[in-house]
C-alpha positions, -999 to +999 in steps of 0.1 A: -693-411+760-660-386+763-649-370+730-617-385+712-589-363+722-572-368+688-600-353+671-600-322+690-562-321+684-570-322+649-594-295+646-574-275+667-544-278+644-570-270+613-580-241+628-548-228+636-538-228+601-567-215+588-558-185+611-523-183+601-534-185+563-559-155+567-531-134+581-505-142+560-530-132+526-533-099+544-498-093+551-493-103+512-520-079+500-506-050+522-471-058+507-482-054+474-502-024+482-468-009+496-451-017+461-479+000+443-476+032+463-439+034+460-439+024+422-467+051+417-447+074+438-414+068+416-433+073+382-449+105+397-414+118+404-406+120+366-424+152+361-422+184+379-457+191+379-466+160+397-437+159+425-461+171+453-484+142+446-452+121+443-445+129+480-480+123+493-478+089+474-448+081+493-462+091+525-492+071+522-469+041+510-448+046+543-476+048+565-487+014+550-455+000+565-472+002+599-497-024+588-471-050+585-461-052+623-498-045+631-509-077+614-483-099+627-491-085+665-531-091+655-521-125+643-503-135+676-527-119+699-557-138+679-538-171+683-528-167+718-565-157+728-579-187+708-551-212+724-561-199+757-598-203+752-594-237+739-568-248+767-597-240+794-622-258+776-609-294+768-642-303+756-646-279+727-672-283+702-673-263+666-700-238+680-670-219+697-685-183+710-653-167+698-661-140+672-635-143+643 
């Protein structure tokens, strides 16, 4: 008996939502880390003795900004690869060989 195509679509959409939520959580965590680095750097700039440390904290915070587009790119690639894999296999089962 062939599988119900509506059931496959529902599973596919749920999986896509799950993938998007995971990357959204990672993006939020990255934004929080960036904020912490910049607040810490700002506080360290109040004293001359810690101004060098403040510069380093700002640099680290700036490098964390690279994570934001990297996360978006990784999410797009992940969803595209996942979508391509499941279009090729219309009788998809829950035991996918794709490593998440």
